[in-house]
C-alpha positions, 0 to 999 in steps of 0.5 A, a space after each residue: 489455549 487448546 487449537 478447537 476453543 479458539 473461535 471466531 469471537 475470541 479472534 475478535 477479541 485478540 484484535 481489539 486487545 491487541 490495538 489497545 496493548 491489553 495482549 502482548 505476546 512477549 516482553 518489549 520496552 517500546 511504548 510505540 502503539 501497535 498498529 492495525 498492519 502488525 495485528 493483520 500480519 499476526 492474523 495472517 500467522 493465525 490464519 496459516 497455522 489453522 489453515 495447516 491444522 485443517 489439512 492435517 486432520 486436527 480441525 474441521 472448521 476454519 474459525 477465521 473464515 468469518 473474520 475480517 483483517 482491520 483497515 490500513 492506511 498506508 498512503 504518505 503523501 510527500 509534495 516537494 517544495 519549489 526549492 526542492 524541485 528546483 534543486 532536483 532539476 539543477 542536480 539531474 543531466 539534461 536528458 533526465 531533467 526532461 523526464 524528472 519535470 514531466 513527472 513533477 508535472 503529471 505525478 506519474 511514476 517513471 515507469 507510466 512515463 517510460 510506458 507513454 505512446 504518442 496514442 496516449 496523448 490527446 489534444 486535451 489529455 495525457 493517458 497513462 495506460 500502464 499504471 501500477 494498479 492496473 487502471 488507466 488514468 487522465 492527466 488534463 493538458 495544461 499549459 505546462 504540458 502543451 509542448 510536450 
């Protein structure tokens, strides 16, 4: 297809067909479904191509301006069983076991635990100020956290 023939409508068709496995760019022998994240990466490549075409004067208008990325749910929730938690704590040296125990109780990342300051602890809550997404979050103090 010639570059100027590609429209936002055709890109939307490509997205639908790609997810439905009706359109394949190359022969593959896998039966795995094509996931939205894969289509998004392909769209990003196409977006970069159009940006270069505009930069080089080969195209006037960016057809992907109206095209949105697919929603992707990358969250995985895996909770350790009580036996796994006990085995993990038993395998840790004493000093590390305290941090691991606090991580298991709060669900915090190690970086969040290491960034804790005494001022982040109130009578009712434990505040994580330096989080991965940059938003502070609080965990209520329960009987487990009272000694900390």
